[in-house]
C-alpha positions, -999 to +999 in steps of 0.1 A: +092+265-443+085+282-476+085+270-512+117+266-531+132+298-544+129+301-581+167+304-584+169+268-571+174+242-598+150+213-599+157+178-614+133+153-628+146+117-632+126+097-657+118+113-691+085+094-698+051+110-700+048+119-663+084+131-660+080+153-690+048+168-675+064+175-641+094+190-657+071+213-678+053+224-646+085+233-628+099+249-659+068+272-665+069+281-628+104+296-634+129+270-623+159+258-641+151+221-647+176+193-653+160+163-670+177+129-667+168+095-680+190+063-678+183+056-715+209+075-735+193+102-757+159+100-741+163+131-719+171+151-751+141+137-769+119+146-740+133+181-739+124+185-776+089+173-768+084+197-740+097+225-763+070+215-788+044+218-760+056+252-751+053+262-787+016+251-787+010+271-755+023+302-773-001+294-803-030+293-778-019+326-762-014+308-729+023+316-729+043+346-743+070+340-768+097+355-746+085+334-717+087+303-740+123+312-751+134+317-714+118+284-703+135+266-731+169+281-721+163+268-685+157+232-696+189+213-696+190+175-705+214+157-682+236+128-693+246+117-658+233+118-623+263+138-613+248+167-633+221+170-607+245+178-578+235+213-573+196+207-574+175+215-544+147+192-554+147+159-573+115+143-584+116+108-596+092+094-622+107+060-632+090+027-635+068+015-606+093-010-591+104-007-555+140-019-560+144+004-590+133+034-570+154+026-539+185+020-561+180+054-577+175+073-545+205+056-529+226+069-559+211+103-556+221+106-520+257+103-529+253+131-555+231+159-541+236+181-511+223+174-476+196+201-480+182+187-513+146+175-511+140+141-526+105+132-539+088+103-557+059+105-579+048+069-572+011+063-573+011+027-559+042+020-539+048+028-503+067+061-498+079+048-465+094+017-481+112+037-508+126+061-483+136+033-460+165+027-482+180+061-475+205+073-449+183+103-444+146+093-450+135+126-433+141+146-465+121+121-486+084+128-495+058+117-521+047+143-548+020+125-566+010+144-597-018+134-619-016+128-656-014+151-676+006+169-650+006+203-667-033+203-669-045+186-637-042+208-606-041+182-579-008+170-562-010+146-533+019+154-509+026+122-490+045+119-458+062+086-452+067+073-417+101+090-414+094+121-434+102+153-415+074+178-411+096+206-425+102+184-457+065+178-462+057+214-457+084+225-481+071+202-507+035+213-502+043+250-505+065+243-536+036+225-553+013+254-544+039+279-558+039+260-590+001+267-595-011+234-582-036+225-555-017+204-530-033+181-504-015+166-475-019+128-467-002+101-448+015+071-465-014+047-470-022+024-499-036+044-527-030+076-508-062+096-510-076+093-545-067+058-555-078+046-521-112+063-519-121+059-557-120+021-557-158+017-552-165+038-583-151+011-604-158-019-581-195-013-577-201-007-614-182-040-622-202-058-594-235-047-609-224-059-643-211-093-628-245-098-612-261-092-646-279-063-631-272-041-662-248-039-692-218-015-692-235+012-714-265+014-691-244+015-659-222+042-674-252+063-686-268+060-650-235+072-634-233+101-658-269+112-663-282+104-628-252+104-606-235+134-621-201+118-626-181+131-656-177+096-670-190+061-663-167+035-648-165+014-679-156+042-703-132+057-678-112+025-673-111+020-710-095+055-712-071+048-684-063+013-697-077-018-682-043-031-672-034+001-655-067+004-635-067-033-626-031-031-615-038-002-592-068-020-577-048-051-571-020-031-555-043-014-531-060-047-523-027-065-515-014-036-495-045-037-473-037-075-468-065-085-492-092-065-475-125-076-491-136-040-496-109-036-522-113-070-540-104-067-577-131-076-603-129-110-620-146-096-651-119-069-654-092-095-649-106-116-677-107-084-699-069-078-692-061-114-698-077-113-732-056-082-742-087-059-744-071-031-726-094-003-738-088+026-762-052+018-767-059-016-781-092-007-799-113-029-776-121-029-739-155-028-724-164-010-756-152-013-792-133+016-807-124+026-843-141+041-872-163+011-878-171+004-842-208+004-833-215+027-803-231+008-774-264+024-763-279+022-728-312+004-721-339+029-722-375+019-714-403+025-739-429+052-733-454+045-706-485+063-694-479+084-663-500+078-632-529+102-626-517+107-590-492+095-564-495+094-526-465+104-505-459+086-473-431+099-450-401+121-458-383+110-490-350+123-476-325+129-504-353+125-530-377+150-513-374+174-543-392+148-564-425+159-548-423+194-563-412+180-597-442+157-598-465+186-590-449+207-617-454+179-643-492+182-636-495+150-616-516+152-584-497+146-552-516+132-522-498+135-489-508+109-464-511+119-428-501+085-414-464+078-418-460+042-431-425+047-443-407+068-469-422+060-503-445+070-531-476+049-535-489+045-571-525+042-581-523+005-586-511+000-550-475-006-559-448+014-541-419+034-553-389+038-529-354+053-530-327+027-531-318+017-495-297-015-497-327-038-497-341-057-528-375-055-545-381-093-542-384-089-504-416-069-507-450-074-522-449-049-549-419-024-547-399-006-574-368+011-563-353+042-579-316+052-577-301+082-560-295+113-582-271+141-577-298+165-586-333+151-595-342+182-613-312+182-636-308+144-639-317+133-675-319+096-666-333+075-637-326+039-630-354+017-617-350-017-601-377-044-599-379-081-593-396-108-614-425-107-589-431-070-594-465-062-609-461-050-646-486-022-638-464-010-609-433-009-631-452+008-659-466+035-636-432+041-621-416+044-656-443+067-668-439+089-637-403+096-643-408+100-680-434+127-673-406+145-653-385+145-686-362+116-677-350+086-697-356+055-676-333+025-675-347-006-658-320-028-642-321-060-623-331-064-586-297-051-573-296-039-537-284-004-535-287-001-573-259+018-590-253+054-578-266+049-543-243+019-533-213+037-551-218+069-532-224+051-499-192+032-502-171+062-512-186+082-482-176+052-460-140+050-472-137+087-468-148+087-431-126+057-425-096+075-440-101+106-417-105+084-386-072+068-394-053+100-399-048+097-437-060+133-445-085+159-434-122+161-446-113+192-466-083+177-483-102+145-492-131+165-507-105+186-527-087+155-538-118+137-551-132+167-569-098+176-586-082+142-589-111+123-605-136+150-612-163+139-588-193+162-588-191+165-550-165+155-524-175+126-501-181+148-472-202+172-492-222+142-503-225+130-467-238+164-455-263+166-483-276+131-479-278+131-441-255+117-414-272+083-412-279+077-449-247+059-460-246+039-428-282+027-431-278+017-468-245-002-462-258-019-431-288-032-452-263-043-480-242-060-455-271-081-443-276-093-479-240-098-486-222-107-454-188-111-470-177-078-454-175-059-486-203-036-475-198-037-437-198+000-426-167+012-410-164+020-373-159+056-383-191+057-403-210+040-374-197+066-349-207+094-373-242+082-377-247+070-341-236+103-326-264+122-342-290+097-334-279+096-297-283+134-294-317+129-308-326+103-282-326+074-307-303+045-318-286+038-350 
């Protein structure tokens, strides 16, 4: 089954922001587009807005004037659903209410031909449940565009329980013909992106709720150490706290209140207070001309140690050894393997976050996982009240000598980046095991849908097969609520390798 022919008219129902964006995408691809909205006059207003956007594309030399004029001529506001009768694809982008969507598609079935593909842009409702109201649910599919639809390349093509393979393939190929990057997924709460992205927000909020660090510091560590484009607090302020919290709560409820998806009480209080982010001028941060910019905690300068001793293989942090040498600090490599750590001159130890806490050991400072230790501009350190001041000072001075800003956070197991990445990797493995999507499509979705620096499986391969499982297993011992319990899929992934090597996980 191939993509829709460009001579086939396409309809978009719902003339809000998403509807306008989807209509523009189909229009620029070359289709005649019918735009309908139940509110009188709104379709015409939306068509005028799209025309203005096409004008701006011409001004930026991204669209020719003749192409703009032709696209405008193909955009037809519709005053009645009956005007969509000859369309071969109808994409719905109305309010996120199951009854409203079901009612709309039941009405559309009485209007369009039997070969018309019906699609919903829902981000939080079940495609199966919406299609269940139809006489022919086989032609019903999810086409989840990301906002702004004309700019973001990802489209999740979601097959409901009753969706025909030919319908899903046709939708997939059409999205690709429109210049998008489609990924195929089964109908599961949150689909790919909104399911697997939950820990990015949840773990940042959990560190904050545990008073491990303030929002500005957590965001800075996620950006400058983890390599994420934005931190969780600034991103949810941009999305809207109400919108983000609603998606989290929807996924949580849809998974029968699975503790892994539990919403944040701190975020709920923010929503209840009306502090919804940029759109209200106040969220986690204050906005406006007079707003004071929140700054991350950055440690004062400390003297670097004269040398460090390396015990064992530092795993994902092994490149630190070379960076330390380049900084002119002597590296002593111990022949006996007492673990995977750096030993400082004062006798204290420096270890990569592993899901344990500093207070459990005599004198240990943990450092967070970095996407790239050479390029990272900030490193987080974690210490307990019992950590020797000299140890923390030497650890701070060491990373400062490598050109990094240092943020000292509370004694948080798994720290910030490490626990976030481990949980994302776990949910990704779980999704593949349950037939949600392929590894390749999940990596593509997370890179393009939320701008992650690596896909979960790219991270998994880089960090080692057992890394995420071991960290989450340690976290689970310290928080047995089930939130950090590694999935069976991740366990199998880690154990299979160890078994071949003659060990156990």
